[in-house]
VEXTOR-316825 format. One line per 5 residues: number of its first residue (from 1); their letters; for each residue x, y, z of N, C-alpha, C, O. Coordinates in Angstrom, 3 decimals, decimal comma, always signed. Example, Ala and Ser with C-alpha at 12.3 -4.5 7.8 and 13.67 -1.06 7.14 Angstrom:
REM VEXTOR-316825
1> as> +13,190 -5,690 +7,800 +12,300 -4,500 +7,800 +13,200 -3,300 +7,800 +14,236 -3,319 +8,465 | +12,850 -2,250 +7,080 +13,670 -1,060 +7,140 +12,900 +0,030 +7,870 +13,409 +1,138 +8,039
***
This chain:
REM VEXTOR-316825
1> mrplk> -26,654 +4,121 +70,835 -27,062 +3,177 +70,046 -28,128 +2,644 +70,960 -28,092 +2,806 +72,180 | -29,120 +1,973 +70,293 -30,331 +1,704 +70,759 -30,126 +0,240 +71,253 -29,470 -0,516 +70,536 | -30,716 -0,273 +72,596 -30,408 -1,445 +73,052 -31,063 -2,592 +72,401 -32,095 -2,478 +71,739 | -30,413 -3,747 +72,613 -31,086 -4,926 +71,784 -31,432 -6,074 +72,529 -30,606 -6,629 +73,253 | -32,494 -6,436 +72,414 -33,199 -7,864 +73,002 -33,476 -8,658 +72,107 -34,494 -8,456 +71,445
6> eklli> -32,558 -9,898 +71,812 -33,299 -10,904 +70,757 -34,619 -11,397 +70,723 -35,248 -11,681 +69,703 | -35,126 -11,511 +72,248 -36,669 -11,887 +72,426 -37,468 -10,801 +71,832 -38,377 -11,023 +71,033 | -37,160 -9,750 +72,186 -37,930 -8,657 +71,315 -38,063 -8,544 +69,982 -39,115 -8,305 +69,390 | -36,891 -8,733 +69,458 -36,658 -8,689 +68,241 -37,377 -9,730 +67,136 -37,725 -9,459 +65,986 | -37,483 -10,940 +67,814 -38,331 -12,316 +67,538 -39,939 -11,761 +67,440 -40,751 -11,869 +66,521
11> kdati> -40,025 -11,274 +68,462 -41,510 -10,731 +68,734 -42,007 -9,732 +67,533 -43,111 -9,875 +67,007 | -41,250 -8,892 +67,220 -41,291 -7,521 +66,419 -41,708 -7,858 +64,714 -40,939 -8,141 +63,796 | -43,139 -7,717 +64,693 -43,743 -8,151 +63,579 -43,197 -7,269 +62,159 -43,296 -7,769 +61,039 | -42,690 -6,074 +62,363 -42,146 -5,175 +61,310 -40,528 -5,607 +61,006 -39,846 -5,146 +60,090 | -40,149 -6,483 +61,882 -38,828 -7,014 +61,155 -39,060 -8,655 +60,417 -39,629 -9,566 +61,018
16> nkvqf> -38,586 -8,760 +59,249 -38,660 -10,484 +58,491 -37,657 -10,828 +59,081 -36,627 -10,160 +59,179 | -37,901 -12,153 +59,637 -37,149 -13,271 +60,033 -37,397 -14,336 +59,884 -38,595 -14,614 +59,857 | -36,279 -15,562 +59,698 -36,361 -16,854 +59,778 -35,776 -17,500 +60,421 -34,672 -17,097 +60,788 | -36,209 -18,661 +60,799 -35,322 -19,832 +61,939 -34,635 -20,621 +60,933 -35,159 -20,897 +59,854 | -33,637 -20,934 +61,222 -32,530 -22,156 +60,563 -31,656 -22,544 +61,205 -30,740 -21,856 +61,656
21> dkewf> -31,834 -23,853 +61,357 -30,740 -24,767 +62,094 -30,945 -24,247 +63,644 -29,994 -24,433 +64,404 | -32,101 -23,620 +64,147 -32,484 -23,550 +65,376 -31,781 -22,239 +65,966 -31,584 -22,007 +67,159 | -31,492 -21,548 +65,031 -31,047 -19,992 +65,039 -31,842 -18,706 +64,221 -31,937 -18,777 +62,995 | -32,187 -17,988 +64,671 -32,691 -17,025 +64,231 -32,314 -16,070 +63,259 -31,257 -15,622 +63,703 | -32,581 -15,446 +62,095 -31,715 -14,659 +61,219 -32,804 -13,694 +60,614 -33,770 -13,988 +59,910
26> fsfed> -32,413 -12,529 +61,051 -33,250 -11,102 +60,805 -32,530 -10,422 +59,535 -31,315 -10,254 +59,439 | -33,518 -10,054 +58,558 -33,404 -9,345 +57,403 -32,317 -7,973 +57,870 -32,599 -7,144 +58,735 | -31,366 -7,993 +57,263 -30,365 -7,341 +57,169 -30,783 -5,789 +57,135 -30,232 -4,949 +57,847 | -32,046 -5,438 +56,029 -32,243 -4,303 +55,515 -33,448 -4,160 +56,557 -33,714 -2,982 +56,797 | -34,078 -4,912 +57,095 -35,125 -4,215 +58,189 -34,163 -4,114 +59,865 -34,642 -3,555 +60,852
31> mafyl> -33,267 -4,546 +59,853 -32,521 -4,279 +61,010 -31,946 -3,107 +60,888 -32,045 -2,288 +61,801 | -31,168 -2,797 +59,604 -30,739 -1,448 +59,798 -31,648 -0,072 +59,724 -31,241 +1,059 +59,992 | -32,937 -0,428 +59,308 -34,149 +0,413 +59,124 -34,415 +0,563 +60,592 -34,317 +1,684 +61,090 | -34,771 -0,555 +61,387 -35,293 -0,584 +62,677 -34,373 +0,072 +63,716 -34,857 +0,633 +64,698 | -33,100 +0,008 +63,515 -31,676 +0,566 +64,216 -31,867 +2,174 +63,931 -32,196 +3,062 +64,717
36> kedls> -31,595 +2,229 +62,744 -31,173 +3,493 +62,194 -29,574 +3,794 +62,545 -29,074 +4,729 +63,170 | -28,974 +2,659 +61,912 -27,617 +2,973 +62,097 -26,893 +2,145 +61,008 -27,487 +1,290 +60,351 | -25,598 +2,434 +60,848 -24,663 +2,104 +59,752 -24,279 +0,638 +59,951 -23,302 +0,403 +60,662 | -25,019 -0,465 +59,339 -24,553 -1,741 +59,801 -23,477 -2,505 +58,471 -23,624 -3,677 +58,126 | -22,724 -1,835 +58,036 -21,640 -2,175 +57,016 -20,789 -2,872 +57,405 -20,100 -3,408 +56,538
41> evefi> -20,576 -3,068 +58,397 -19,320 -3,955 +59,403 -20,286 -5,476 +59,564 -19,730 -6,564 +59,423 | -21,644 -5,376 +59,846 -22,238 -6,853 +60,165 -22,018 -7,716 +59,233 -22,019 -7,300 +58,075 | -21,774 -9,129 +59,491 -21,418 -10,143 +58,264 -22,949 -10,505 +58,101 -23,808 -10,117 +58,893 | -23,198 -11,282 +57,003 -24,462 -11,790 +56,512 -24,532 -12,686 +55,407 -23,728 -12,603 +54,478 | -25,393 -13,492 +55,442 -25,528 -14,531 +54,460 -27,006 -14,292 +53,536 -27,880 -13,472 +53,821
46> hlpml> -27,013 -14,913 +52,769 -28,288 -14,921 +51,839 -29,172 -16,200 +52,136 -28,718 -17,334 +51,978 | -30,490 -15,949 +52,586 -31,242 -16,908 +52,914 -32,383 -16,893 +52,368 -32,891 -15,772 +52,388 | -33,164 -17,904 +51,753 -34,636 -17,573 +51,249 -35,537 -17,400 +52,683 -35,447 -18,078 +53,706 | -36,446 -16,242 +52,395 -37,279 -16,005 +53,303 -38,739 -15,518 +52,794 -38,746 -14,754 +51,829 | -39,800 -15,847 +53,287 -41,103 -15,690 +53,243 -41,540 -14,322 +53,328 -41,766 -14,014 +54,498
51> idgve> -41,752 -13,341 +52,461 -42,108 -11,821 +52,507 -43,206 -11,480 +52,055 -43,173 -11,057 +50,899 | -44,427 -11,520 +52,679 -45,879 -11,230 +52,061 -46,298 -12,466 +51,303 -46,693 -12,283 +50,152 | -46,274 -13,528 +51,711 -46,361 -14,743 +50,779 -45,554 -14,934 +49,822 -46,041 -15,810 +49,108 | -44,171 -14,438 +49,252 -43,726 -14,316 +48,211 -42,293 -14,954 +48,953 -41,807 -14,357 +49,913 | -41,631 -16,290 +48,386 -40,331 -16,511 +48,973 -39,171 -15,607 +48,064 -39,251 -15,551 +46,837
56> eivkc> -38,293 -15,043 +48,691 -37,165 -14,151 +48,168 -36,246 -14,558 +48,991 -36,374 -14,923 +50,160 | -34,981 -14,459 +48,114 -33,359 -14,606 +49,053 -32,985 -13,047 +49,574 -32,973 -12,048 +48,856 | -32,742 -13,095 +50,741 -32,704 -12,207 +51,410 -31,141 -11,981 +52,162 -30,495 -12,969 +52,510 | -30,715 -10,837 +52,329 -29,450 -10,722 +53,096 -30,125 -10,772 +54,424 -31,079 -10,077 +54,774 | -29,356 -11,909 +55,288 -29,659 -11,993 +56,451 -28,466 -12,019 +57,585 -27,303 -12,314 +57,311
61> ctfed> -28,908 -11,682 +58,843 -27,758 -11,914 +59,751 -28,523 -12,496 +61,371 -29,689 -12,524 +61,766 | -27,473 -12,823 +61,864 -28,111 -13,103 +63,285 -27,656 -12,211 +64,312 -26,664 -11,497 +64,169 | -28,617 -12,252 +65,709 -28,525 -11,195 +66,686 -26,969 -11,040 +66,912 -26,489 -9,909 +66,849 | -26,079 -12,242 +67,199 -24,667 -12,229 +67,387 -24,046 -11,094 +66,288 -23,655 -9,948 +66,512 | -24,093 -11,686 +65,294 -23,495 -10,730 +64,053 -23,569 -9,329 +64,151 -22,634 -8,531 +64,073
66> ilrgr> -25,177 -9,021 +64,390 -25,599 -7,604 +64,844 -24,771 -7,014 +65,769 -24,209 -5,942 +65,542 | -24,647 -7,654 +66,837 -23,838 -7,337 +68,298 -22,532 -7,181 +67,661 -22,120 -6,022 +67,603 | -21,784 -8,115 +67,163 -20,464 -7,930 +66,763 -20,202 -6,574 +66,092 -19,343 -5,767 +66,449 | -21,035 -6,439 +65,101 -20,569 -5,446 +63,832 -21,100 -4,118 +64,167 -20,537 -3,219 +63,543 | -21,994 -3,749 +64,950 -22,521 -2,451 +65,248 -21,293 -1,397 +65,529 -20,392 -1,669 +66,323
71> kel> -21,346 -0,314 +64,884 -20,599 +0,834 +65,060 -20,916 +1,491 +66,284 -22,048 +1,845 +66,611 | -19,588 +1,681 +67,127 -19,768 +2,856 +68,127 -20,057 +4,083 +67,938 -19,529 +4,705 +67,015 | -20,907 +4,629 +68,741 -21,293 +6,497 +68,190 -20,195 +7,143 +69,070 -20,039 +8,365 +69,064
***
């Protein structure tokens, strides 16, 4: 499993993210691609996110959701 640090994910330009209520939410699809893992157990919500200048409703999860839902290899 690839180790994760929230500060590095926030700085990573390849991962779409949005700050909502003082908490960072990361694009579910971007995180699955970044980690190259099955994240089907990760809880997510739908939030509006600006992607390439277009507002889209995207599946999002918090850093804690990702840690909780990652599957052990």
